[in-house]
C-alpha positions as CSV (number, residue, x, y, z in Angstrom):
1,X,-66.1,61.5,1.2
2,X,-65.3,57.7,1.3
3,X,-64.1,56.8,5.5
4,X,-62.1,53.9,6.5
5,X,-65.8,53.2,8.4
6,X,-67.5,53.2,4.7
7,X,-64.6,50.6,3.3
8,X,-65.3,48.5,6.3
9,X,-68.9,48.2,5.9
10,X,-68.7,47.6,1.9
11,X,-65.6,45.1,2.3
12,X,-65.5,43.9,5.9
13,X,-63.4,40.7,5.1
14,X,-61.0,42.4,2.9
15,X,-60.7,45.8,5.3
16,X,-59.7,43.3,7.9
17,X,-57.0,41.8,5.8
18,X,-55.9,45.6,5.4
19,X,-56.2,46.8,8.6
20,X,-54.2,43.9,10.0
21,X,-50.8,44.4,7.5
22,X,-51.5,48.3,8.8
23,X,-51.0,47.4,12.2
24,X,-48.5,44.9,11.8
25,X,-45.8,47.5,11.8
26,X,-45.3,50.8,13.2
27,X,-43.6,52.6,10.5
28,X,-45.2,53.1,6.7
29,X,-44.4,55.1,3.6
30,X,-46.6,58.1,2.3
31,X,-46.0,59.4,-1.2
32,X,-47.1,62.9,-1.5
33,X,-46.5,65.5,-4.3
34,X,-44.3,68.3,-4.2
35,X,-45.0,71.8,-6.0
36,X,-43.3,71.2,-8.8
37,X,-45.5,67.5,-9.0
38,X,-42.5,65.1,-8.6
39,X,-43.2,62.5,-6.1
40,X,-42.0,62.8,-2.4
41,X,-41.7,59.5,-0.2
42,X,-41.7,60.0,3.5
43,X,-42.1,58.0,6.3
44,X,-45.2,57.5,8.2
45,X,-47.4,56.5,11.3
46,X,-51.1,55.4,10.6
47,X,-53.4,54.9,13.5
48,X,-57.3,53.9,12.6
49,X,-59.6,55.6,15.1
50,X,-63.4,56.7,15.2
51,X,-64.0,55.1,11.7
52,X,-61.0,57.0,10.1
53,X,-57.8,56.8,8.8
54,X,-55.8,59.1,10.3
55,X,-52.0,60.3,10.2
56,X,-50.3,63.4,11.1
57,X,-47.3,65.8,10.1
58,X,-45.4,67.4,12.2
59,X,-45.2,71.5,12.1
60,X,-42.9,72.6,8.9
61,X,-42.7,69.3,7.6
62,X,-42.8,68.9,4.0
63,X,-45.3,66.1,3.7
64,X,-47.6,68.4,5.4
65,X,-46.9,71.4,3.1
66,X,-47.3,68.7,0.2
67,X,-50.8,67.4,1.6
68,X,-52.2,70.9,2.4
69,X,-51.2,72.4,-1.6
70,X,-52.3,68.6,-3.3
71,X,-54.1,66.5,-1.3
72,X,-53.5,63.1,-3.2
73,X,-51.8,60.6,-1.5
74,X,-50.4,57.1,-1.5
75,X,-50.0,55.1,1.8
76,X,-47.8,51.8,1.8
77,X,-47.7,49.3,4.7
78,X,-44.2,47.9,5.9
79,X,-43.2,45.5,3.4
80,X,-41.4,42.2,4.9
81,X,-40.3,39.9,2.6
82,X,-41.6,36.3,2.2
83,X,-39.6,33.2,4.2
84,X,-37.9,30.7,2.0
85,X,-40.0,27.5,1.8
86,X,-43.2,29.6,3.1
87,X,-44.1,31.6,0.1
88,X,-47.5,31.0,0.7
89,X,-47.8,32.4,4.5
90,X,-45.9,35.6,3.3
91,X,-49.1,38.1,4.4
92,X,-48.4,40.6,1.6
93,X,-48.4,44.3,1.4
94,X,-51.2,46.7,1.0
95,X,-51.9,50.4,-0.2
96,X,-54.1,52.8,0.0
97,X,-54.6,56.2,-1.8
98,X,-56.9,59.0,-1.7
99,X,-56.6,62.5,-0.4
100,X,-55.6,63.8,2.6
101,X,-58.7,66.0,4.6
102,X,-57.3,68.5,7.2
103,X,-58.6,67.4,10.7
104,X,-56.9,70.3,12.8
105,X,-53.8,70.0,15.1
106,X,-53.3,66.5,16.8
107,X,-54.9,66.4,20.3
108,X,-53.0,63.6,22.3
109,X,-49.3,63.8,21.3
110,X,-46.7,65.8,19.7
111,X,-47.7,69.1,18.1
112,X,-48.7,69.1,14.2
113,X,-51.8,68.7,11.9
114,X,-53.9,65.5,11.6
115,X,-55.3,64.6,8.5
116,X,-57.6,61.9,7.8
117,X,-57.8,59.7,4.9
118,X,-60.4,60.1,2.1
119,X,-60.1,56.7,0.6
120,X,-60.3,56.3,-3.2
121,X,-58.5,52.9,-3.2
122,X,-57.2,50.2,-1.2
123,X,-55.2,47.3,-2.6
124,X,-54.0,44.1,-1.3
125,X,-51.2,41.9,-3.0
126,X,-50.2,38.6,-1.7
127,X,-49.6,35.1,-3.1
128,X,-51.9,32.4,-3.4
129,X,-51.9,29.3,-1.4
130,X,-49.8,27.5,-3.6
131,X,-47.4,30.8,-4.0
132,X,-47.5,29.9,-7.4
133,X,-49.5,33.3,-8.3
134,X,-49.8,36.7,-7.3
135,X,-53.1,37.9,-6.0
136,X,-53.8,41.1,-6.3
137,X,-56.9,42.3,-4.7
138,X,-58.5,46.0,-4.8
139,X,-61.6,47.6,-3.8
140,X,-63.0,51.5,-5.0
141,X,-66.1,53.1,-4.1
142,X,-67.5,53.0,-7.4
143,X,-66.4,49.4,-8.0
144,X,-66.5,47.6,-5.4
145,X,-64.1,44.6,-5.0
146,X,-62.2,43.1,-7.4
147,X,-59.2,40.3,-8.0
148,X,-56.9,39.2,-10.7
149,X,-53.9,36.7,-10.2
150,X,-50.8,37.0,-12.2
151,X,-48.3,33.8,-13.0
């Protein structure tokens, strides 16, 4: 299992940028897989605590049932539009994918299930300093941090 702490230790600067994007807004989006294999998109909140990326599901929620059946997920930070004329300051967007590990009931908050992320990939997409290229950086436990630029 690759925890958030493991990722932070391996790529601290990159992890800081990704976490800032996830912490910037309360609501994110998670993709799970339905029983028939089709994708499901749901709103979700996440927290970073005790070295884990954690998220929950309310009792009887479909996303929780999806994750119990097939733990694969893709999590997306909130997305904001670049400001016209200041595109280079756009912070970009972040994505984390992996497997959800059941961590018991939610302890402090509403009833529900808690999940921890077993991280398979982390991605940050943004613009370069001149706002002329798309910069995509991604990290995996196997290959570490990589980067490409697209015009």
